[in-house]
GUTITOR-885865 format. One record per residue (C-alpha): residue number from 1; x, y, z; residue in three letters. Coordinates in nm, 3 decimals. Layout:
# GUTITOR-885865
<node pos="NUM" c1="X" c2="Y" c3="Z" code="ALA"/>
...
//
This chain:
# GUTITOR-885865
<node pos="1" c1="16.307" c2="17.742" c3="6.789" code="MET"/>
<node pos="2" c1="16.279" c2="17.373" c3="6.722" code="LYS"/>
<node pos="3" c1="16.280" c2="17.303" c3="7.095" code="LYS"/>
<node pos="4" c1="16.003" c2="17.555" c3="7.153" code="SER"/>
<node pos="5" c1="15.788" c2="17.392" c3="6.882" code="LEU"/>
<node pos="6" c1="15.823" c2="17.048" c3="7.042" code="VAL"/>
<node pos="7" c1="15.726" c2="17.185" c3="7.384" code="MET"/>
<node pos="8" c1="15.420" c2="17.358" c3="7.234" code="ALA"/>
<node pos="9" c1="15.305" c2="17.037" c3="7.065" code="MET"/>
<node pos="10" c1="15.343" c2="16.843" c3="7.390" code="ALA"/>
<node pos="11" c1="15.139" c2="17.099" c3="7.578" code="ALA"/>
<node pos="12" c1="14.863" c2="17.083" c3="7.315" code="LEU"/>
<node pos="13" c1="14.851" c2="16.705" c3="7.338" code="THR"/>
<node pos="14" c1="14.812" c2="16.716" c3="7.716" code="CYS"/>
<node pos="15" c1="14.536" c2="16.972" c3="7.692" code="ALA"/>
<node pos="16" c1="14.340" c2="16.761" c3="7.446" code="LEU"/>
<node pos="17" c1="14.378" c2="16.454" c3="7.669" code="ALA"/>
<node pos="18" c1="14.255" c2="16.643" c3="7.974" code="LEU"/>
<node pos="19" c1="13.954" c2="16.771" c3="7.781" code="ALA"/>
<node pos="20" c1="13.862" c2="16.420" c3="7.670" code="ALA"/>
<node pos="21" c1="13.876" c2="16.289" c3="8.028" code="CYS"/>
<node pos="22" c1="13.661" c2="16.568" c3="8.168" code="SER"/>
<node pos="23" c1="13.389" c2="16.551" c3="7.897" code="SER"/>
<node pos="24" c1="13.088" c2="16.339" c3="7.999" code="PRO"/>
<node pos="25" c1="13.012" c2="16.061" c3="7.753" code="SER"/>
<node pos="26" c1="12.691" c2="16.073" c3="7.560" code="SER"/>
<node pos="27" c1="12.571" c2="15.752" c3="7.737" code="ASP"/>
<node pos="28" c1="12.654" c2="15.883" c3="8.082" code="ALA"/>
<node pos="29" c1="12.457" c2="16.200" c3="8.014" code="SER"/>
<node pos="30" c1="12.138" c2="15.996" c3="7.963" code="LYS"/>
<node pos="31" c1="11.922" c2="15.927" c3="8.270" code="PRO"/>
<node pos="32" c1="11.945" c2="15.565" c3="8.387" code="ALA"/>
<node pos="33" c1="11.648" c2="15.353" c3="8.290" code="GLU"/>
<node pos="34" c1="11.450" c2="15.212" c3="8.580" code="ALA"/>
<node pos="35" c1="11.503" c2="14.837" c3="8.624" code="ALA"/>
<node pos="36" c1="11.205" c2="14.635" c3="8.510" code="LYS"/>
<node pos="37" c1="11.054" c2="14.415" c3="8.781" code="PRO"/>
<node pos="38" c1="11.113" c2="14.045" c3="8.722" code="ALA"/>
<node pos="39" c1="10.809" c2="13.871" c3="8.582" code="GLU"/>
<node pos="40" c1="10.654" c2="13.626" c3="8.827" code="ALA"/>
<node pos="41" c1="10.692" c2="13.261" c3="8.723" code="ALA"/>
<node pos="42" c1="10.364" c2="13.099" c3="8.629" code="PRO"/>
<node pos="43" c1="10.230" c2="12.880" c3="8.911" code="PRO"/>
<node pos="44" c1="10.331" c2="12.516" c3="8.883" code="ALA"/>
<node pos="45" c1="10.055" c2="12.280" c3="8.776" code="ALA"/>
<node pos="46" c1="9.927" c2="12.072" c3="9.067" code="PRO"/>
<node pos="47" c1="10.056" c2="11.715" c3="9.074" code="ALA"/>
<node pos="48" c1="9.802" c2="11.459" c3="8.950" code="PRO"/>
<node pos="49" c1="9.644" c2="11.294" c3="9.253" code="ASP"/>
<node pos="50" c1="9.506" c2="10.985" c3="9.081" code="LYS"/>
<node pos="51" c1="9.587" c2="10.740" c3="8.806" code="GLY"/>
<node pos="52" c1="9.598" c2="10.375" c3="8.704" code="MET"/>
<node pos="53" c1="9.879" c2="10.161" c3="8.845" code="VAL"/>
<node pos="54" c1="10.098" c2="10.029" c3="8.562" code="THR"/>
<node pos="55" c1="10.395" c2="9.918" c3="8.774" code="GLN"/>
<node pos="56" c1="10.447" c2="9.847" c3="9.146" code="ALA"/>
<node pos="57" c1="10.781" c2="9.776" c3="9.316" code="MET"/>
<node pos="58" c1="10.901" c2="9.741" c3="9.675" code="GLU"/>
<node pos="59" c1="11.225" c2="9.887" c3="9.806" code="GLY"/>
<node pos="60" c1="11.376" c2="10.113" c3="10.072" code="ASP"/>
<node pos="61" c1="11.074" c2="10.044" c3="10.293" code="GLY"/>
<node pos="62" c1="10.849" c2="10.204" c3="10.031" code="LEU"/>
<node pos="63" c1="10.615" c2="10.102" c3="9.752" code="THR"/>
<node pos="64" c1="10.703" c2="10.262" c3="9.420" code="TYR"/>
<node pos="65" c1="10.410" c2="10.308" c3="9.183" code="LEU"/>
<node pos="66" c1="10.404" c2="10.416" c3="8.822" code="GLN"/>
<node pos="67" c1="10.067" c2="10.573" c3="8.746" code="LEU"/>
<node pos="68" c1="9.910" c2="10.643" c3="8.411" code="ASP"/>
<node pos="69" c1="9.766" c2="10.988" c3="8.482" code="VAL"/>
<node pos="70" c1="9.607" c2="11.035" c3="8.142" code="GLY"/>
<node pos="71" c1="9.703" c2="11.219" c3="7.828" code="GLY"/>
<node pos="72" c1="9.964" c2="10.956" c3="7.750" code="GLY"/>
<node pos="73" c1="10.163" c2="11.060" c3="8.059" code="LYS"/>
<node pos="74" c1="10.303" c2="10.835" c3="8.333" code="SER"/>
<node pos="75" c1="10.450" c2="10.952" c3="8.666" code="LEU"/>
<node pos="76" c1="10.625" c2="10.777" c3="8.953" code="TRP"/>
<node pos="77" c1="10.503" c2="10.795" c3="9.312" code="TYR"/>
<node pos="78" c1="10.646" c2="10.659" c3="9.638" code="ALA"/>
<node pos="79" c1="10.429" c2="10.572" c3="9.938" code="THR"/>
<node pos="80" c1="10.473" c2="10.392" c3="10.271" code="PRO"/>
<node pos="81" c1="10.459" c2="10.017" c3="10.204" code="LYS"/>
<node pos="82" c1="10.115" c2="9.922" c3="10.086" code="THR"/>
<node pos="83" c1="9.954" c2="9.652" c3="9.873" code="ALA"/>
<node pos="84" c1="9.831" c2="9.792" c3="9.542" code="VAL"/>
<node pos="85" c1="9.711" c2="9.604" c3="9.234" code="ASN"/>
<node pos="86" c1="9.845" c2="9.667" c3="8.886" code="VAL"/>
<node pos="87" c1="9.553" c2="9.791" c3="8.677" code="GLY"/>
<node pos="88" c1="9.383" c2="9.949" c3="8.978" code="GLU"/>
<node pos="89" c1="9.287" c2="10.317" c3="8.970" code="VAL"/>
<node pos="90" c1="9.409" c2="10.483" c3="9.289" code="VAL"/>
<node pos="91" c1="9.406" c2="10.820" c3="9.464" code="VAL"/>
<node pos="92" c1="9.727" c2="10.948" c3="9.627" code="VAL"/>
<node pos="93" c1="9.745" c2="11.186" c3="9.920" code="LYS"/>
<node pos="94" c1="9.954" c2="11.506" c3="9.932" code="ALA"/>
<node pos="95" c1="10.202" c2="11.444" c3="9.647" code="PRO"/>
<node pos="96" c1="10.533" c2="11.626" c3="9.692" code="THR"/>
<node pos="97" c1="10.781" c2="11.638" c3="9.404" code="LEU"/>
<node pos="98" c1="11.140" c2="11.527" c3="9.454" code="LYS"/>
<node pos="99" c1="11.387" c2="11.558" c3="9.166" code="SER"/>
<node pos="100" c1="11.691" c2="11.341" c3="9.093" code="ASN"/>
<node pos="101" c1="11.602" c2="11.079" c3="9.352" code="TYR"/>
<node pos="102" c1="11.801" c2="10.756" c3="9.380" code="LYS"/>
<node pos="103" c1="11.662" c2="10.433" c3="9.524" code="SER"/>
<node pos="104" c1="11.950" c2="10.250" c3="9.689" code="GLU"/>
<node pos="105" c1="11.771" c2="9.914" c3="9.707" code="GLU"/>
<node pos="106" c1="11.629" c2="9.925" c3="9.356" code="LEU"/>
<node pos="107" c1="11.952" c2="10.078" c3="9.221" code="LYS"/>
<node pos="108" c1="11.741" c2="10.310" c3="9.013" code="ARG"/>
<node pos="109" c1="11.747" c2="10.683" c3="8.951" code="ASP"/>
<node pos="110" c1="11.422" c2="10.877" c3="8.916" code="PHE"/>
<node pos="111" c1="11.446" c2="11.214" c3="8.741" code="ASP"/>
<node pos="112" c1="11.122" c2="11.307" c3="8.914" code="ALA"/>
<node pos="113" c1="10.910" c2="11.122" c3="9.169" code="ILE"/>
<node pos="114" c1="10.623" c2="11.227" c3="9.395" code="TYR"/>
<node pos="115" c1="10.630" c2="11.122" c3="9.760" code="PHE"/>
<node pos="116" c1="10.283" c2="11.072" c3="9.906" code="VAL"/>
<node pos="117" c1="10.150" c2="10.992" c3="10.251" code="SER"/>
<node pos="118" c1="9.910" c2="10.723" c3="10.139" code="GLY"/>
<node pos="119" c1="9.719" c2="10.550" c3="9.860" code="VAL"/>
<node pos="120" c1="9.356" c2="10.438" c3="9.828" code="LEU"/>
<node pos="121" c1="9.157" c2="10.265" c3="9.555" code="PRO"/>
<node pos="122" c1="8.943" c2="10.524" c3="9.377" code="LEU"/>
<node pos="123" c1="8.629" c2="10.323" c3="9.454" code="SER"/>
<node pos="124" c1="8.686" c2="10.324" c3="9.831" code="SER"/>
<node pos="125" c1="8.468" c2="10.541" c3="10.059" code="PRO"/>
<node pos="126" c1="8.773" c2="10.731" c3="10.188" code="ALA"/>
<node pos="127" c1="8.882" c2="10.822" c3="9.836" code="ALA"/>
<node pos="128" c1="8.527" c2="10.938" c3="9.763" code="GLN"/>
<node pos="129" c1="8.531" c2="11.172" c3="10.062" code="GLY"/>
<node pos="130" c1="8.439" c2="10.929" c3="10.339" code="GLY"/>
<node pos="131" c1="8.582" c2="10.920" c3="10.689" code="GLN"/>
<node pos="132" c1="8.845" c2="10.652" c3="10.633" code="GLY"/>
<node pos="133" c1="9.218" c2="10.716" c3="10.620" code="GLN"/>
<node pos="134" c1="9.468" c2="10.648" c3="10.347" code="MET"/>
<node pos="135" c1="9.630" c2="10.308" c3="10.332" code="ALA"/>
<node pos="136" c1="9.977" c2="10.325" c3="10.483" code="GLY"/>
<node pos="137" c1="9.854" c2="10.575" c3="10.742" code="GLN"/>
<node pos="138" c1="9.654" c2="10.351" c3="10.970" code="GLY"/>
<node pos="139" c1="9.343" c2="10.327" c3="10.752" code="GLY"/>
<node pos="140" c1="9.161" c2="10.028" c3="10.611" code="GLN"/>
<node pos="141" c1="9.392" c2="9.794" c3="10.429" code="ASN"/>
<node pos="142" c1="9.309" c2="9.700" c3="10.072" code="PRO"/>
<node pos="143" c1="9.313" c2="9.329" c3="10.161" code="HIS"/>
<node pos="144" c1="9.056" c2="9.349" c3="10.437" code="GLY"/>
<node pos="145" c1="8.688" c2="9.288" c3="10.384" code="LYS"/>
<node pos="146" c1="8.646" c2="9.349" c3="10.014" code="THR"/>
<node pos="147" c1="8.335" c2="9.304" c3="9.807" code="ALA"/>
<node pos="148" c1="8.406" c2="9.056" c3="9.529" code="PRO"/>
<node pos="149" c1="8.424" c2="9.186" c3="9.176" code="ALA"/>
<node pos="150" c1="8.084" c2="9.210" c3="9.011" code="SER"/>
<node pos="151" c1="8.206" c2="8.982" c3="8.732" code="THR"/>
<node pos="152" c1="8.250" c2="8.691" c3="8.975" code="VAL"/>
<node pos="153" c1="7.956" c2="8.454" c3="8.988" code="GLU"/>
<node pos="154" c1="7.952" c2="8.360" c3="9.355" code="LEU"/>
<node pos="155" c1="7.906" c2="7.993" c3="9.426" code="LYS"/>
<node pos="156" c1="7.800" c2="7.797" c3="9.729" code="THR"/>
<node pos="157" c1="8.097" c2="7.565" c3="9.763" code="VAL"/>
<node pos="158" c1="8.072" c2="7.221" c3="9.920" code="ALA"/>
<node pos="159" c1="8.276" c2="7.186" c3="10.238" code="LYS"/>
<node pos="160" c1="8.601" c2="6.990" c3="10.203" code="LEU"/>
<node pos="161" c1="8.590" c2="6.647" c3="10.365" code="SER"/>
<node pos="162" c1="8.793" c2="6.674" c3="10.687" code="GLY"/>
<node pos="163" c1="8.826" c2="7.050" c3="10.639" code="GLY"/>
<node pos="164" c1="8.646" c2="7.365" c3="10.747" code="PHE"/>
<node pos="165" c1="8.418" c2="7.625" c3="10.593" code="SER"/>
<node pos="166" c1="8.512" c2="7.993" c3="10.599" code="VAL"/>
<node pos="167" c1="8.241" c2="8.061" c3="10.857" code="GLY"/>
<node pos="168" c1="8.371" c2="7.781" c3="11.080" code="GLU"/>
<node pos="169" c1="8.725" c2="7.916" c3="11.071" code="LEU"/>
<node pos="170" c1="8.600" c2="8.247" c3="11.208" code="TYR"/>
<node pos="171" c1="8.375" c2="8.081" c3="11.464" code="ALA"/>
<node pos="172" c1="8.658" c2="7.856" c3="11.589" code="LYS"/>
<node pos="173" c1="8.951" c2="8.089" c3="11.533" code="LYS"/>
<node pos="174" c1="9.058" c2="8.090" c3="11.898" code="ASP"/>
<node pos="175" c1="9.096" c2="7.711" c3="11.908" code="SER"/>
<node pos="176" c1="9.229" c2="7.680" c3="11.551" code="LEU"/>
<node pos="177" c1="9.484" c2="7.962" c3="11.564" code="ALA"/>
<node pos="178" c1="9.839" c2="7.850" c3="11.474" code="ASN"/>
<node pos="179" c1="9.714" c2="7.511" c3="11.356" code="LYS"/>
<node pos="180" c1="9.710" c2="7.349" c3="11.013" code="ASP"/>
<node pos="181" c1="9.371" c2="7.384" c3="10.848" code="VAL"/>
<node pos="182" c1="9.227" c2="7.307" c3="10.507" code="SER"/>
<node pos="183" c1="8.922" c2="7.426" c3="10.318" code="LEU"/>
<node pos="184" c1="8.753" c2="7.443" c3="9.982" code="ARG"/>
<node pos="185" c1="8.641" c2="7.789" c3="9.867" code="ALA"/>
<node pos="186" c1="8.612" c2="8.020" c3="9.567" code="GLN"/>
<node pos="187" c1="8.866" c2="8.288" c3="9.477" code="VAL"/>
<node pos="188" c1="8.668" c2="8.612" c3="9.457" code="VAL"/>
<node pos="189" c1="8.970" c2="8.840" c3="9.426" code="LYS"/>
<node pos="190" c1="9.329" c2="8.773" c3="9.320" code="PHE"/>
<node pos="191" c1="9.623" c2="9.016" c3="9.334" code="SER"/>
<node pos="192" c1="9.952" c2="8.879" c3="9.209" code="GLY"/>
<node pos="193" c1="10.304" c2="8.985" c3="9.300" code="GLY"/>
<node pos="194" c1="10.216" c2="9.224" c3="9.583" code="ILE"/>
<node pos="195" c1="10.481" c2="9.254" c3="9.855" code="MET"/>
<node pos="196" c1="10.652" c2="8.945" c3="9.713" code="GLY"/>
<node pos="197" c1="10.352" c2="8.712" c3="9.720" code="THR"/>
<node pos="198" c1="10.006" c2="8.652" c3="9.576" code="ASN"/>
<node pos="199" c1="9.702" c2="8.771" c3="9.770" code="TRP"/>
<node pos="200" c1="9.357" c2="8.625" c3="9.739" code="MET"/>
<node pos="201" c1="9.015" c2="8.649" c3="9.901" code="HIS"/>
<node pos="202" c1="8.815" c2="8.329" c3="9.946" code="LEU"/>
<node pos="203" c1="8.444" c2="8.276" c3="10.004" code="ARG"/>
<node pos="204" c1="8.227" c2="7.966" c3="10.017" code="ASP"/>
<node pos="205" c1="7.882" c2="8.104" c3="10.097" code="GLY"/>
<node pos="206" c1="7.915" c2="8.068" c3="10.475" code="THR"/>
<node pos="207" c1="7.953" c2="8.333" c3="10.744" code="GLY"/>
<node pos="208" c1="7.801" c2="8.678" c3="10.772" code="ASP"/>
<node pos="209" c1="7.919" c2="9.018" c3="10.646" code="ASP"/>
<node pos="210" c1="8.212" c2="9.012" c3="10.888" code="LYS"/>
<node pos="211" c1="8.303" c2="8.644" c3="10.864" code="THR"/>
<node pos="212" c1="8.245" c2="8.544" c3="10.502" code="ASN"/>
<node pos="213" c1="8.577" c2="8.646" c3="10.348" code="ASP"/>
<node pos="214" c1="8.916" c2="8.487" c3="10.422" code="LEU"/>
<node pos="215" c1="9.249" c2="8.637" c3="10.315" code="THR"/>
<node pos="216" c1="9.520" c2="8.404" c3="10.182" code="ILE"/>
<node pos="217" c1="9.879" c2="8.461" c3="10.072" code="THR"/>
<node pos="218" c1="10.052" c2="8.205" c3="9.856" code="SER"/>
<node pos="219" c1="10.321" c2="8.154" c3="9.592" code="ASN"/>
<node pos="220" c1="10.072" c2="7.945" c3="9.393" code="ASP"/>
<node pos="221" c1="9.894" c2="8.095" c3="9.095" code="MET"/>
<node pos="222" c1="9.518" c2="8.070" c3="9.050" code="VAL"/>
<node pos="223" c1="9.262" c2="8.307" c3="8.905" code="LYS"/>
<node pos="224" c1="8.951" c2="8.486" c3="9.016" code="THR"/>
<node pos="225" c1="8.651" c2="8.254" c3="9.000" code="GLY"/>
<node pos="226" c1="8.848" c2="7.934" c3="9.063" code="ASP"/>
<node pos="227" c1="8.729" c2="7.690" c3="9.328" code="VAL"/>
<node pos="228" c1="9.042" c2="7.592" c3="9.518" code="VAL"/>
<node pos="229" c1="9.169" c2="7.364" c3="9.792" code="ILE"/>
<node pos="230" c1="9.374" c2="7.552" c3="10.050" code="VAL"/>
<node pos="231" c1="9.607" c2="7.415" c3="10.318" code="LYS"/>
<node pos="232" c1="9.810" c2="7.615" c3="10.565" code="GLY"/>
<node pos="233" c1="9.849" c2="7.752" c3="10.917" code="ILE"/>
<node pos="234" c1="9.565" c2="7.973" c3="11.035" code="LEU"/>
<node pos="235" c1="9.671" c2="8.296" c3="11.205" code="LYS"/>
<node pos="236" c1="9.451" c2="8.540" c3="11.391" code="LYS"/>
<node pos="237" c1="9.490" c2="8.911" c3="11.469" code="ASP"/>
<node pos="238" c1="9.791" c2="8.956" c3="11.242" code="VAL"/>
<node pos="239" c1="9.933" c2="9.309" c3="11.214" code="ASP"/>
<node pos="240" c1="10.198" c2="9.342" c3="10.941" code="ILE"/>
<node pos="241" c1="10.239" c2="9.716" c3="10.989" code="GLY"/>
<node pos="242" c1="10.144" c2="10.025" c3="10.785" code="SER"/>
<node pos="243" c1="9.781" c2="9.980" c3="10.885" code="GLY"/>
<node pos="244" c1="9.748" c2="9.621" c3="10.763" code="TYR"/>
<node pos="245" c1="9.559" c2="9.420" c3="11.022" code="PHE"/>
<node pos="246" c1="9.397" c2="9.082" c3="10.957" code="PHE"/>
<node pos="247" c1="9.159" c2="8.924" c3="11.208" code="PRO"/>
<node pos="248" c1="9.215" c2="8.597" c3="11.022" code="LEU"/>
<node pos="249" c1="9.466" c2="8.498" c3="10.754" code="ILE"/>
<node pos="250" c1="9.649" c2="8.196" c3="10.613" code="ILE"/>
<node pos="251" c1="9.997" c2="8.295" c3="10.498" code="GLN"/>
<node pos="252" c1="10.220" c2="8.097" c3="10.261" code="GLU"/>
<node pos="253" c1="9.931" c2="7.862" c3="10.193" code="ALA"/>
<node pos="254" c1="9.931" c2="7.576" c3="9.945" code="LYS"/>
<node pos="255" c1="9.655" c2="7.650" c3="9.694" code="VAL"/>
<node pos="256" c1="9.537" c2="7.426" c3="9.412" code="LYS"/>
<node pos="257" c1="9.252" c2="7.484" c3="9.171" code="ALA"/>
<node pos="258" c1="9.006" c2="7.199" c3="9.132" code="GLU"/>
//
């Protein structure tokens, strides 16, 4: 009798277990909800294509620029080597974002930096929709023929005794090329610390629209408006790459303000 009762209880337990396994769960009996389509990410804001240069550094064959793009925001850009002035408002071409970029030469990490194919001063015709190309891409270089700042009061400077005028240097450039020359002229534009040197434009009231402005590089410091004495080796048709071509230039000149 006792044995029969145990066998009956075992059979009942098995039956209940089988019933539980075969019963559909309340969740399974519900129809599956259709998956919601993923919401499209909002389009990324376009990268600012202009700003004021607050820092400029050279490295890795590039020029690194920090631009104040407004709204209290600054961004970093990298462009083929080009001469850009701190404080200048520039336009950049085709900015492409690169995250977590490391400059080997500068030994600096950039969380975000925009690589661009060229840079132009905002006031240039190309930046305003003209036919020129961006600097660094074979276009006009920013140290070519440049109108002096409107704040500079242009002077007619007396020719240096034993020296040359700006107009004469252009007129005699074939015979004076690679020779020591000296002149007195006025600094109409000065850009310090660009590509490891100081750049300046000199005029003395001689020459025409194509021969009245001489480019100088020097480690000496002067300021816009100074009348200076310059000594150095005159070079003609100098191409330093990245679109920078100078029909006439004195590099590493000795410059002294009068």
